[in-house]
KEKE-3310 file (N, C-alpha, C; in steps of 0.2 Angstrom, whole numbers, plus 5000, padded with zeros to 4 digits):
npx = (5004:5002:5003:4998:5000:4988:4987:4981:4964:4957:4943:4942:4948:4940:4928:4932:4935:4923:4914:4920:4918:4904:4902:4908:4900:4887:4890:4893:4885:4871:4861:4856:4845:4843:4840:4844:4857:4860:4857:4867:4878:4879:4886:4899:4909:4912:4918:4928:4937:4938:4945:4958:4970:4973:4974:4977:4976:4983:4983:4995:4993:4987:4974:4962:4961:4956:4953:4958:4955:4960:4958:4966:4968:4958:4951:4942:4937:4937:4937:4936:4937:4926:4930:4943:4942:4946:4960:4970:4970:4963:4968:4981:4979:4973:4984:4993:4985:4986:5000:5007:4999:4993:4981:4970:4957:4941:4925:4911:4897:4884:4877:4884:4891:4903:4912:4915:4920:4932:4940:4941:4949:4960:4966:4958:4946:4930:4925:4914:4897:4885:4868:4865:4871:4884:4877:4866:4857:4847:4857:4865:4882:4897:4910:4927:4943:4960:4969:4979:4992:5001:4994:4992:5006:5013:5023:5022:5018:5030:5035:5045:5054:5056:5052:5041:5040:5034:5024:5029:5021:5012:5009:5020:5029:5033:5040:5050:5057:5063:5072:5080:5085:5096:5114:5122:5116:5111:5122:5132:5126:5124:5116:5109:5106:5090:5080:5068:5051:5043:5051:5055:5042:5040:5051:5045:5034:5040:5052:5052:5040:5043:5042:5044:5051:5053:5046:5055:5048:5045:5038:5021:5023:5024:5029:5041:5058:5068:5074:5072:5076:5074:5084:5083:5089:5094:5093:5101:5117:5127:5124:5112:5110:5097:5086:5094:5096:5099:5102:5097:5099:5096:5096:5089:5098:5095:5092:5102:5115:5108:5106:5095:5095:5102:5092:5081:5086:5089:5077:5071:5080:5075:5062:5066:5073:5065:5051:5051:5060:5074:5090:5102:5109:5115:5126:5131:5143:5150:5168:5173:5163:5160:5149:5139:5146:5148:5135:5132:5141:5136:5125:5129:5135:5148:5164:5166:5170:5179:5175:5183:5182:5168:5155:5143:5130:5119:5126:5135:5148:5162:5167:5176:5169:5163:5158:5148:5142:5129:5124:5109:5111:5122:5116:5105:5112:5118:5107:5101:5111:5111:5099:5100)
npy = (4994:5011:5028:5043:5061:5071:5083:5088:5087:5078:5074:5060:5054:5061:5054:5040:5041:5046:5034:5025:5032:5030:5017:5015:5022:5016:5004:5007:5018:5015:5023:5031:5034:5026:5037:5048:5045:5047:5060:5067:5063:5071:5082:5078:5078:5092:5093:5085:5091:5103:5102:5106:5098:5082:5064:5049:5031:5017:5001:4988:4986:4998:5001:5011:5011:5019:5036:5052:5068:5085:5100:5115:5111:5102:5087:5082:5072:5054:5039:5022:5008:4995:4982:4984:4986:4984:4980:4989:5001:5012:5016:5019:5030:5039:5041:5047:5058:5066:5066:5070:5078:5087:5087:5089:5089:5083:5078:5067:5057:5055:5045:5034:5024:5015:5022:5031:5024:5019:5031:5036:5025:5028:5039:5051:5062:5066:5083:5091:5094:5094:5097:5096:5092:5097:5102:5107:5097:5084:5076:5073:5078:5073:5082:5079:5079:5079:5070:5061:5058:5048:5036:5033:5031:5041:5056:5064:5080:5090:5101:5114:5126:5137:5132:5123:5107:5098:5088:5088:5097:5098:5111:5118:5120:5132:5138:5129:5129:5142:5141:5130:5132:5139:5137:5136:5128:5114:5107:5106:5096:5085:5086:5093:5110:5116:5117:5122:5127:5116:5104:5106:5102:5090:5083:5084:5076:5063:5062:5069:5064:5053:5043:5050:5063:5080:5096:5111:5123:5140:5145:5152:5156:5146:5143:5134:5132:5125:5107:5092:5075:5057:5044:5027:5010:5005:5018:5026:5036:5027:5009:5006:4998:4987:4995:5007:5024:5037:5054:5068:5085:5101:5119:5134:5148:5161:5158:5152:5149:5153:5143:5135:5123:5115:5115:5109:5096:5091:5090:5080:5070:5067:5062:5050:5042:5042:5040:5031:5022:5019:5012:5018:5033:5040:5053:5060:5070:5080:5081:5094:5101:5113:5120:5108:5099:5106:5107:5093:5090:5099:5092:5080:5070:5058:5057:5044:5036:5039:5040:5038:5046:5044:5040:5052:5050:5059:5071:5067:5065:5063:5061:5064:5058:5061:5051:5051:5046:5042:5033:5026:5025:5034:5045:5047:5047:5060:5068:5066:5071:5084:5088:5089)
npz = (5000:4996:5001:4993:4990:4982:4971:4958:4954:4944:4933:4931:4943:4953:4950:4952:4966:4971:4968:4977:4989:4989:4990:5003:5011:5010:5016:5029:5035:5040:5044:5035:5022:5004:4997:5003:5003:4989:4988:4996:4989:4979:4984:4986:4974:4973:4986:4985:4976:4982:4994:5005:5006:4999:5001:4994:4997:4989:4982:4977:4963:4960:4963:4971:4988:4999:5005:5011:5017:5021:5029:5034:5050:5051:5049:5035:5029:5027:5021:5018:5006:5006:5004:5009:5023:5040:5037:5040:5033:5036:5047:5044:5034:5043:5052:5042:5039:5052:5055:5044:5037:5047:5054:5067:5072:5070:5064:5067:5063:5075:5075:5070:5078:5076:5070:5078:5088:5082:5080:5093:5099:5093:5098:5098:5106:5113:5110:5109:5103:5090:5085:5072:5055:5044:5033:5038:5040:5050:5057:5070:5075:5082:5089:5088:5096:5094:5106:5111:5103:5102:5102:5089:5085:5084:5086:5102:5109:5116:5129:5134:5144:5135:5122:5111:5106:5092:5080:5063:5050:5034:5031:5036:5027:5019:5030:5033:5021:5021:5031:5028:5015:5017:5015:5026:5035:5031:5025:5035:5043:5035:5023:5008:5004:5002:4988:4985:4989:4987:4988:5001:5006:5002:5010:5022:5020:5018:5026:5038:5044:5051:5065:5081:5077:5077:5075:5081:5089:5094:5110:5110:5097:5086:5073:5064:5069:5069:5070:5078:5083:5085:5079:5074:5073:5057:5051:5059:5059:5059:5061:5073:5089:5096:5107:5108:5102:5090:5093:5083:5077:5072:5069:5063:5055:5061:5074:5080:5093:5104:5113:5109:5102:5112:5122:5116:5112:5125:5131:5122:5125:5138:5135:5128:5137:5149:5144:5133:5137:5133:5132:5129:5121:5106:5098:5084:5073:5061:5061:5061:5065:5076:5084:5085:5092:5104:5108:5111:5121:5131:5133:5139:5133:5130:5122:5111:5098:5082:5066:5051:5035:5032:5023:5015:5009:5004:5002:4993:4997:5008:5026:5041:5056:5072:5086:5099:5116:5128:5141:5149:5163:5166:5162:5172:5183:5182:5181:5194:5202:5198:5204:5217)
capx = (5001:5006:4998:5001:4996:4985:4986:4977:4958:4954:4937:4943:4950:4934:4923:4935:4933:4915:4912:4923:4914:4897:4902:4909:4894:4882:4892:4894:4880:4865:4855:4855:4842:4846:4838:4848:4865:4860:4857:4873:4883:4880:4890:4905:4913:4915:4921:4935:4941:4940:4948:4965:4975:4969:4979:4975:4979:4982:4987:5001:4990:4985:4968:4961:4959:4954:4956:4957:4955:4961:4958:4969:4969:4952:4950:4936:4934:4941:4933:4939:4933:4922:4935:4950:4940:4950:4967:4974:4971:4960:4973:4987:4976:4973:4991:4995:4982:4988:5006:5010:4994:4992:4974:4970:4951:4936:4918:4909:4890:4883:4873:4889:4896:4909:4917:4917:4925:4938:4944:4943:4954:4966:4968:4953:4942:4924:4926:4908:4891:4880:4862:4864:4877:4887:4872:4860:4853:4846:4861:4870:4888:4901:4916:4933:4950:4966:4971:4984:4995:5005:4989:4994:5012:5015:5026:5018:5020:5035:5036:5050:5053:5055:5051:5036:5042:5029:5025:5029:5015:5014:5009:5026:5034:5036:5044:5056:5062:5066:5078:5084:5089:5103:5119:5125:5112:5111:5128:5136:5122:5124:5111:5111:5101:5083:5080:5061:5045:5040:5056:5053:5036:5042:5054:5040:5031:5044:5058:5050:5035:5045:5042:5050:5054:5049:5048:5056:5045:5045:5032:5019:5024:5021:5033:5047:5065:5073:5072:5076:5073:5078:5085:5085:5092:5099:5092:5107:5122:5130:5119:5111:5108:5090:5085:5098:5094:5104:5099:5099:5096:5098:5093:5090:5104:5094:5091:5108:5119:5104:5104:5089:5097:5103:5086:5077:5090:5088:5069:5070:5083:5071:5057:5070:5075:5060:5045:5053:5064:5080:5096:5108:5109:5121:5126:5136:5144:5157:5173:5174:5157:5161:5142:5136:5151:5147:5129:5133:5144:5132:5119:5132:5138:5155:5167:5166:5175:5179:5175:5187:5180:5162:5152:5138:5126:5115:5131:5140:5156:5164:5169:5178:5163:5164:5153:5147:5137:5127:5119:5104:5114:5125:5111:5101:5116:5120:5101:5100:5116:5109:5093:5103)
capy = (5000:5017:5035:5049:5067:5072:5090:5088:5083:5077:5071:5053:5053:5062:5048:5035:5042:5046:5027:5022:5035:5028:5010:5015:5025:5011:4999:5009:5023:5012:5027:5035:5030:5027:5043:5053:5044:5050:5068:5068:5061:5077:5087:5075:5080:5098:5093:5082:5096:5110:5101:5109:5092:5076:5059:5042:5025:5013:4995:4987:4987:5005:5002:5015:5008:5024:5042:5056:5075:5089:5108:5117:5106:5098:5080:5083:5066:5048:5034:5016:5003:4990:4976:4986:4987:4980:4978:4995:5006:5018:5019:5022:5036:5043:5043:5052:5064:5068:5066:5074:5084:5092:5086:5089:5088:5079:5077:5061:5056:5052:5037:5029:5022:5011:5027:5035:5020:5020:5038:5036:5020:5031:5045:5057:5062:5071:5090:5095:5091:5099:5094:5095:5091:5104:5105:5109:5091:5082:5071:5076:5077:5074:5085:5075:5082:5074:5071:5056:5056:5041:5031:5033:5029:5048:5060:5068:5087:5091:5108:5116:5133:5142:5128:5117:5102:5096:5084:5092:5098:5101:5118:5121:5120:5138:5140:5125:5131:5148:5139:5124:5135:5143:5133:5135:5124:5107:5103:5103:5090:5080:5086:5099:5115:5114:5121:5124:5125:5109:5100:5106:5099:5082:5081:5084:5070:5057:5061:5072:5061:5048:5043:5054:5068:5085:5103:5115:5130:5145:5146:5158:5158:5140:5142:5130:5136:5119:5100:5087:5069:5051:5039:5020:5004:5006:5025:5030:5038:5020:5005:5006:4992:4987:4999:5013:5028:5043:5061:5073:5091:5108:5125:5139:5152:5166:5156:5148:5152:5154:5137:5131:5115:5111:5114:5104:5089:5089:5088:5074:5064:5064:5057:5044:5038:5042:5038:5026:5017:5017:5011:5023:5037:5042:5059:5061:5076:5081:5083:5101:5105:5115:5120:5103:5096:5109:5105:5086:5090:5102:5087:5075:5065:5057:5054:5037:5035:5043:5036:5042:5045:5041:5042:5056:5049:5065:5077:5064:5066:5059:5066:5062:5059:5060:5049:5052:5041:5042:5028:5028:5025:5040:5051:5047:5050:5067:5072:5065:5075:5091:5090:5089)
capz = (5001:4996:5002:4990:4990:4976:4969:4952:4955:4937:4933:4932:4950:4957:4949:4956:4973:4972:4969:4983:4994:4990:4993:5010:5015:5010:5020:5036:5037:5039:5046:5029:5016:4998:4993:5007:5000:4982:4989:4999:4984:4975:4987:4986:4969:4974:4992:4983:4972:4986:5000:5004:5006:4998:5001:4992:4997:4984:4982:4973:4957:4958:4965:4977:4994:5003:5005:5017:5015:5027:5028:5040:5055:5051:5045:5033:5025:5027:5019:5015:5002:5010:5005:5013:5030:5045:5034:5042:5028:5039:5053:5040:5032:5048:5054:5038:5040:5057:5056:5038:5035:5053:5055:5074:5075:5065:5066:5066:5064:5081:5073:5068:5084:5074:5067:5084:5092:5077:5081:5100:5100:5090:5102:5098:5112:5111:5113:5108:5099:5086:5083:5064:5052:5041:5028:5042:5040:5057:5059:5075:5074:5088:5087:5092:5095:5095:5113:5112:5096:5104:5101:5082:5084:5082:5091:5106:5110:5122:5130:5139:5146:5129:5117:5110:5100:5089:5074:5057:5046:5027:5031:5038:5020:5018:5035:5032:5016:5023:5035:5024:5010:5019:5015:5033:5039:5030:5023:5042:5045:5030:5018:5004:5005:4999:4982:4983:4994:4985:4990:5009:5008:5001:5015:5027:5019:5018:5031:5044:5046:5054:5073:5086:5074:5080:5073:5086:5088:5100:5114:5108:5089:5082:5067:5066:5070:5068:5070:5083:5082:5086:5074:5076:5068:5051:5050:5062:5055:5059:5063:5080:5093:5099:5113:5108:5097:5089:5094:5079:5078:5069:5071:5057:5057:5065:5081:5083:5098:5108:5117:5107:5100:5118:5125:5112:5113:5132:5132:5118:5129:5143:5132:5126:5143:5154:5142:5128:5140:5129:5136:5127:5116:5103:5095:5079:5070:5057:5066:5061:5067:5083:5087:5086:5097:5110:5110:5113:5127:5136:5135:5143:5128:5131:5116:5110:5093:5076:5059:5046:5028:5033:5017:5017:5003:5002:5000:4988:4999:5015:5032:5047:5060:5079:5088:5106:5118:5134:5143:5154:5170:5167:5162:5178:5188:5181:5183:5201:5205:5197:5208:5224)
cpx = (5004:5001:5002:4996:4994:4983:4981:4971:4955:4948:4937:4944:4944:4930:4925:4933:4926:4913:4914:4919:4907:4897:4903:4904:4889:4884:4892:4888:4873:4859:4854:4851:4845:4845:4842:4856:4865:4861:4864:4879:4884:4884:4898:4911:4917:4920:4929:4939:4943:4944:4956:4970:4971:4974:4975:4979:4978:4985:4992:4999:4987:4978:4966:4958:4955:4957:4955:4959:4956:4961:4960:4970:4963:4952:4943:4933:4940:4936:4937:4935:4931:4927:4941:4948:4944:4957:4972:4975:4968:4965:4979:4985:4976:4979:4994:4992:4984:4995:5009:5005:4992:4985:4974:4962:4947:4929:4915:4901:4889:4879:4878:4894:4902:4914:4919:4922:4932:4942:4946:4949:4960:4968:4963:4949:4936:4925:4919:4903:4887:4874:4861:4871:4879:4882:4866:4854:4852:4850:4866:4877:4892:4908:4922:4939:4955:4969:4978:4987:4999:5001:4990:5000:5015:5018:5021:5020:5024:5036:5042:5049:5052:5052:5045:5039:5036:5029:5026:5022:5017:5014:5015:5031:5038:5042:5051:5060:5066:5072:5082:5087:5096:5109:5123:5121:5112:5117:5132:5132:5121:5119:5112:5106:5095:5082:5073:5057:5043:5044:5055:5048:5037:5046:5050:5037:5034:5049:5055:5044:5036:5044:5047:5054:5049:5051:5049:5053:5046:5039:5028:5019:5021:5025:5039:5053:5070:5070:5076:5072:5077:5078:5086:5086:5096:5098:5098:5112:5127:5124:5118:5108:5101:5091:5090:5094:5099:5100:5101:5095:5099:5093:5094:5095:5101:5093:5097:5112:5114:5102:5098:5090:5098:5096:5081:5080:5088:5082:5068:5073:5079:5065:5060:5071:5069:5053:5046:5057:5070:5085:5102:5106:5115:5120:5132:5136:5150:5162:5175:5169:5157:5154:5139:5140:5149:5140:5129:5136:5140:5127:5122:5134:5145:5158:5168:5171:5175:5180:5178:5184:5172:5158:5144:5134:5123:5120:5135:5147:5157:5167:5172:5172:5165:5157:5153:5142:5135:5122:5115:5106:5117:5120:5107:5105:5117:5113:5100:5105:5114:5103:5094:5104)
cpy = (5006:5023:5040:5055:5068:5080:5091:5084:5082:5073:5063:5050:5054:5057:5042:5036:5043:5038:5024:5025:5032:5021:5010:5017:5020:5005:5000:5014:5020:5016:5032:5031:5030:5034:5049:5052:5048:5058:5070:5067:5067:5082:5084:5077:5087:5098:5090:5087:5102:5108:5102:5103:5086:5070:5053:5037:5020:5006:4994:4987:4993:5006:5006:5011:5012:5031:5046:5064:5080:5096:5111:5112:5101:5093:5080:5077:5060:5042:5028:5011:4998:4984:4978:4986:4982:4978:4984:5001:5012:5021:5022:5029:5041:5045:5048:5058:5069:5070:5071:5079:5089:5091:5085:5087:5085:5079:5070:5060:5052:5045:5032:5028:5018:5016:5031:5030:5020:5026:5038:5031:5023:5037:5051:5056:5068:5077:5094:5091:5095:5094:5092:5095:5097:5106:5107:5102:5088:5075:5074:5073:5077:5077:5082:5080:5077:5075:5066:5054:5049:5035:5029:5031:5036:5051:5064:5075:5088:5098:5108:5123:5138:5139:5124:5113:5098:5092:5090:5092:5100:5108:5122:5122:5127:5140:5136:5127:5137:5146:5134:5126:5137:5137:5132:5130:5117:5104:5102:5097:5084:5080:5092:5104:5114:5119:5124:5122:5118:5104:5100:5102:5092:5079:5080:5078:5064:5057:5063:5069:5055:5048:5047:5059:5074:5092:5107:5121:5134:5145:5152:5159:5152:5138:5138:5134:5131:5113:5097:5081:5063:5046:5031:5015:5007:5014:5029:5031:5031:5016:5005:4999:4993:4991:5005:5017:5034:5050:5065:5079:5097:5113:5130:5144:5158:5164:5152:5153:5155:5148:5133:5124:5112:5109:5108:5097:5086:5086:5081:5068:5062:5060:5050:5040:5037:5038:5032:5021:5014:5016:5015:5027:5039:5049:5059:5067:5076:5083:5090:5105:5107:5116:5113:5099:5099:5107:5097:5086:5093:5096:5081:5070:5064:5055:5047:5034:5039:5038:5040:5040:5042:5044:5046:5056:5056:5071:5074:5066:5062:5064:5062:5064:5057:5057:5049:5047:5043:5037:5030:5029:5032:5046:5052:5049:5057:5071:5072:5070:5083:5093:5091:5096)
cpz = (5000:4997:4998:4991:4983:4975:4963:4953:4948:4938:4934:4940:4954:4956:4953:4963:4976:4973:4976:4989:4995:4993:5000:5014:5015:5015:5027:5039:5036:5042:5041:5024:5010:4995:4997:5004:4993:4983:4991:4993:4980:4978:4986:4981:4971:4981:4990:4980:4977:4992:4999:5003:5005:4997:4999:4993:4992:4985:4977:4965:4955:4960:4971:4983:4999:5002:5010:5015:5021:5025:5034:5045:5056:5047:5042:5030:5026:5026:5015:5012:5007:5011:5008:5020:5034:5042:5037:5037:5031:5043:5049:5036:5037:5052:5049:5038:5046:5057:5051:5036:5041:5055:5064:5077:5069:5068:5063:5067:5071:5080:5070:5073:5082:5072:5073:5088:5088:5080:5088:5102:5097:5092:5101:5104:5110:5114:5112:5104:5096:5084:5076:5061:5048:5035:5031:5042:5047:5058:5064:5073:5081:5086:5091:5090:5097:5102:5114:5105:5097:5101:5093:5081:5082:5088:5096:5106:5117:5123:5135:5141:5141:5123:5117:5104:5098:5083:5068:5053:5039:5026:5033:5032:5020:5023:5035:5027:5018:5027:5032:5018:5011:5019:5021:5037:5038:5029:5030:5044:5041:5024:5014:5006:5001:4994:4980:4989:4994:4988:4998:5010:5007:5007:5021:5026:5020:5023:5038:5047:5050:5062:5077:5082:5074:5077:5080:5085:5095:5103:5111:5100:5086:5077:5069:5065:5069:5069:5075:5082:5084:5080:5077:5071:5063:5049:5053:5057:5054:5063:5070:5083:5095:5106:5113:5102:5095:5089:5088:5079:5073:5069:5065:5060:5062:5072:5084:5088:5103:5114:5115:5106:5107:5122:5122:5113:5119:5133:5128:5121:5135:5141:5130:5132:5148:5150:5137:5131:5137:5134:5135:5122:5113:5100:5090:5076:5066:5062:5066:5063:5075:5087:5089:5092:5104:5113:5114:5120:5132:5138:5138:5139:5129:5123:5116:5104:5087:5070:5054:5039:5028:5027:5019:5009:5000:4999:4995:4990:5005:5020:5037:5052:5067:5082:5096:5109:5126:5136:5148:5161:5171:5167:5168:5183:5188:5183:5191:5204:5204:5201:5215:5226)
residu = (MET:GLU:ILE:THR:ALA:VAL:ALA:GLU:ARG:GLU:ASP:ALA:LEU:VAL:GLY:GLU:LEU:LEU:ALA:LEU:TRP:ARG:ALA:SER:VAL:GLU:ALA:THR:HIS:ASP:PHE:LEU:THR:PRO:VAL:GLU:VAL:ASP:ARG:ILE:ALA:GLY:TYR:VAL:PRO:ASP:ALA:LEU:ARG:GLY:VAL:GLU:ALA:LEU:ALA:VAL:ALA:ARG:ASP:ASP:GLN:GLY:GLY:ALA:LEU:GLY:PHE:ALA:GLY:VAL:ASP:GLY:ASP:GLY:LEU:GLU:MET:LEU:PHE:VAL:ALA:PRO:ALA:ALA:ARG:GLY:THR:GLY:VAL:GLY:THR:ALA:LEU:LEU:ARG:HIS:ALA:VAL:GLY:THR:LEU:GLY:ALA:ARG:ARG:LEU:ASP:VAL:ASN:GLU:GLN:ASN:PRO:ALA:ALA:ARG:GLY:PHE:TYR:GLU:HIS:ARG:GLY:PHE:ARG:ILE:ALA:GLY:ARG:SER:PRO:VAL:ASP:GLY:GLN:GLY:ASP:PRO:TYR:PRO:LEU:LEU:HIS:LEU:GLU:LEU:ALA:ASP:PRO:ALA:ALA:LEU:GLY:LEU:PRO:THR:THR:ILE:GLU:THR:GLU:ARG:LEU:VAL:LEU:ARG:PRO:TRP:ARG:GLU:GLY:ASP:ALA:ASP:ASP:LEU:PHE:ALA:LEU:ALA:ARG:ASP:PRO:ARG:VAL:GLY:PRO:PRO:ALA:GLY:TRP:PRO:PRO:HIS:GLY:SER:VAL:GLU:GLU:SER:ARG:GLU:VAL:ILE:ARG:THR:VAL:PHE:SER:ALA:PRO:GLU:THR:TYR:ALA:ILE:THR:LEU:ARG:GLY:ASP:GLY:ARG:PRO:VAL:GLY:CYS:VAL:GLY:LEU:LEU:THR:GLY:ASP:ALA:GLY:THR:GLU:PRO:LEU:ALA:PRO:GLY:GLU:ALA:GLU:VAL:GLY:TYR:TRP:VAL:GLY:VAL:PRO:TRP:GLN:ASP:HIS:GLY:ILE:ALA:THR:GLU:ALA:ALA:ARG:ALA:LEU:MET:ARG:ARG:ALA:PHE:ASP:ASP:LEU:GLY:LEU:SER:ALA:LEU:TRP:CYS:SER:TYR:ARG:ALA:ASP:ASN:GLY:PRO:SER:ALA:ARG:VAL:ALA:ALA:LYS:CYS:GLY:PHE:ALA:PRO:HIS:HIS:VAL:THR:ARG:GLY:LEU:PRO:ARG:PRO:LEU:MET:ASP:ASP:ALA:CYS:ASP:ALA:CYS:PHE:THR:ARG:LEU:ASP:ARG:THR:ALA:TRP:GLN:ALA:ALA:ARG:ASP:GLY:ALA:SER:ARG)
# end
């Protein structure tokens, strides 16, 4: 299964998704009569064309399994083909809508307890109720808001004195590009400057949608100023053992030298050891990257080894890389000493 964003809403696609919508509604919305389904179907093509972000899940043969649409932070639609129900398609689309498209709220028909249970099991909670639906018809709606992203396997929000670490959203693409286009940001961390807003949007979809990857934002602002995350397994700069992860971070040039990377990394380290129960963390950086070395030292990482000529595939080069390590016992000892 592959989930892809759809920008062009051509007639053939709209017709395909309308047929999927009808099959899904007929299988799940038994409180609607056939006449009412026909009437509501008249709204669907315009909704598909007008929704801000539309994602479609397809099988290996290209057949549509389901779709989701998001406007702002609202999930406006999520429908799964009857044959694909119970196979994880709905969960995958919801995870994409929340983790990549930024959905945080949705409405569900009160007469559809199965849908309510689906969303509540995946971290949403009831925040309100309306006696009629969006068209003014007498179908009460329950208003749900995301309360527990971890139920979807997504990052939670982490707050510090100055920062809020939150999942990346496609709407962050402009702000990410403004930061990542600067050649002083990416190359030291192992990736080239971004060339366009669309490239930044694709990075959010494919890279920053990974678990435990956070946008660093300032309290009261909400716009990203950097990124911090945990890498595991083969995703690390060097392969990582089970129960270990690598901390990665970068901050845009205007916010460097203000302790932001250190504050964000420390917050994520607390989550790694306290919430995720990891046994050790690694931090690596290019040998001549003094700022990253200072952040690692301030966070308590100890030098471990240096790898000479480490390939950097995204930069098409190689560098000498310093690897530092901090195990759970040392971290706890430092924390307990600081609290005395």
